[in-house]
C-alpha positions in Angstrom: 12.5 20.8 38.9 9.3 19.6 39.9 9.3 18.0 43.1 6.5 16.9 45.5 7.3 16.5 50.0 5.3 13.3 50.4 6.8 12.5 54.5 10.9 11.5 53.9 10.7 11.7 50.7 11.3 14.9 48.1 9.6 13.0 44.9 10.7 14.1 41.3 8.5 14.2 38.6 7.8 16.2 35.1 5.2 16.7 33.1 5.8 16.5 29.4 2.7 17.3 26.0 -0.5 18.4 26.3 -4.1 16.7 26.5 -5.3 13.9 28.4 -3.0 13.8 31.6 -1.1 9.8 31.7 1.0 9.5 34.8 3.5 6.9 34.1 4.7 4.4 37.0 7.8 2.4 36.8 8.4 -0.5 38.4 9.7 -0.7 42.0 13.1 1.5 42.6 13.1 1.7 39.0 12.7 6.0 37.9 11.4 7.5 35.2 14.8 7.2 33.2 12.3 3.7 31.9 10.2 5.1 30.0 12.3 7.5 27.8 12.1 4.5 24.6 8.2 5.7 24.3 7.2 8.8 25.9 8.2 11.6 23.0 5.1 9.4 21.5 3.0 9.4 24.3 3.2 13.2 24.3 2.6 13.9 20.9 -1.2 13.0 22.4 -1.4 13.0 25.9 0.1 15.1 28.8 2.5 12.4 30.4 3.5 12.7 34.0 6.6 10.7 34.9 7.5 10.4 38.6 10.7 8.8 40.3 9.5 6.7 42.3 11.3 6.7 45.8 14.7 5.6 46.2 15.6 6.2 42.4 16.6 8.1 39.7 16.2 11.5 41.4 13.3 11.5 44.2 15.7 12.3 47.4 16.8 10.6 49.9 17.7 7.5 47.7 17.4 5.2 50.7 14.0 6.7 51.3 11.8 3.9 52.6 9.9 2.3 50.4 6.7 -0.1 49.9 3.9 -0.8 47.1 1.7 0.9 49.6 4.1 3.9 50.0 4.5 4.5 46.0 0.2 3.9 45.5 0.1 6.9 48.0 3.1 9.0 46.1 0.6 8.0 43.2 -2.5 9.3 44.7 -0.4 12.4 46.1 0.6 13.4 43.3 -2.6 13.4 40.8 -4.4 15.3 43.4 -1.3 17.9 43.8 -1.9 18.2 40.2 -5.1 18.7 40.4 -5.6 16.4 37.7 -9.2 15.3 36.4 -9.7 11.4 35.7 -6.0 10.5 34.7 -4.9 7.7 32.2 -2.8 5.5 34.5 0.1 3.0 33.2 3.0 0.9 35.1 5.7 -1.9 34.3 6.3 -4.4 36.5 5.4 -3.4 39.9 4.3 -0.3 38.5 2.1 -1.9 36.8 1.1 -4.0 39.7 0.5 -1.3 41.6 -1.6 0.7 39.0 -4.1 -2.2 38.5 -4.8 -1.8 42.4 -4.6 1.7 42.4 -7.5 1.7 39.9 -9.3 -0.8 41.2 -9.3 0.4 44.9 -9.9 4.5 43.4 -11.4 4.3 40.4 -13.0 7.7 40.7 -9.2 9.2 40.5 -8.4 7.3 37.1 -10.1 7.4 33.6 -8.1 4.0 32.3 -5.7 1.4 33.3 -2.3 -0.6 31.3 -0.6 -2.9 33.0 2.8 -3.8 31.3 4.0 -7.2 32.5 2.1 -6.4 36.1 3.0 -9.3 38.9 -1.1 -10.2 38.3 -1.8 -12.3 41.9 1.1 -12.4 43.5 -0.9 -13.8 46.7 -0.9 -17.1 45.0 3.0 -17.3 43.7 5.9 -18.1 45.9 7.5 -15.2 44.1 4.7 -13.1 44.6 4.3 -13.9 48.6 8.2 -13.4 49.3 7.7 -10.7 47.7 4.6 -9.2 49.6 6.2 -10.3 52.8 8.7 -8.0 52.0 7.3 -4.7 51.2 3.9 -5.6 53.2 5.0 -7.7 56.4 4.2 -10.8 57.6 0.6 -9.8 58.5 -1.1 -11.7 55.6 -4.4 -9.9 56.4 -4.1 -6.7 54.4 -2.4 -9.1 51.5 -5.5 -9.2 49.4 -6.2 -5.5 48.8 -2.8 -5.3 47.1 -3.6 -8.6 44.9 -5.1 -7.2 41.8 -7.1 -10.8 40.8 -8.4 -11.1 44.4 -9.9 -7.4 44.2 -11.2 -7.8 40.4 -12.6 -11.9 42.4 -14.6 -9.4 44.5 -16.4 -7.5 42.6 -13.8 -4.4 42.5 -14.4 -3.5 39.1 -17.6 -4.1 38.5 -19.2 -0.9 37.1 -16.2 0.5 37.4 -13.9 -1.3 34.5 -16.1 -3.6 32.8 -13.6 -4.8 30.3 -10.2 -6.3 31.5 -7.5 -7.7 29.5 -4.9 -8.9 31.1 -1.9 -11.1 29.3 0.8 -12.0 31.0 2.1 -14.4 28.3 3.6 -17.7 29.0 7.0 -16.9 28.8 7.1 -15.5 32.1 9.5 -16.8 34.9 7.2 -15.5 37.6 3.7 -17.6 36.9 
């Protein structure tokens, strides 16, 4: 069992396969089991790093405080702990949103980013405002650094990720 101590949490992670590293980030309060249907196929090509987010799975304690910022910091710490070269990064839901903002804010750590059903512009939708208020607190001044759309508008992708496709679809109830 591989773990990384981060403050009050003992983060569980596992590594499968060989090849270029690919860090998979599940949604908020989800664990690495989310990726079970695809992990074997991915591990045939990549060195897959699976992380149980705080408050989920085999990360302890299960009641550890979590936030968008903490999730991001945990991912950065794990990449550095494993001394990985630039990694591919993929996330789902809030993990997808976090993957986008991580890659935009820390491009030196990531080779590529993929986001599945991400919350793309949380500062501009009622659900996102409610979620950010809960995760980041009422001071909205620092919220844009946790909004991938705002980061892109501010030029964070320029020269780093010149080709970005975000396909949210049309049947998303959170748009």
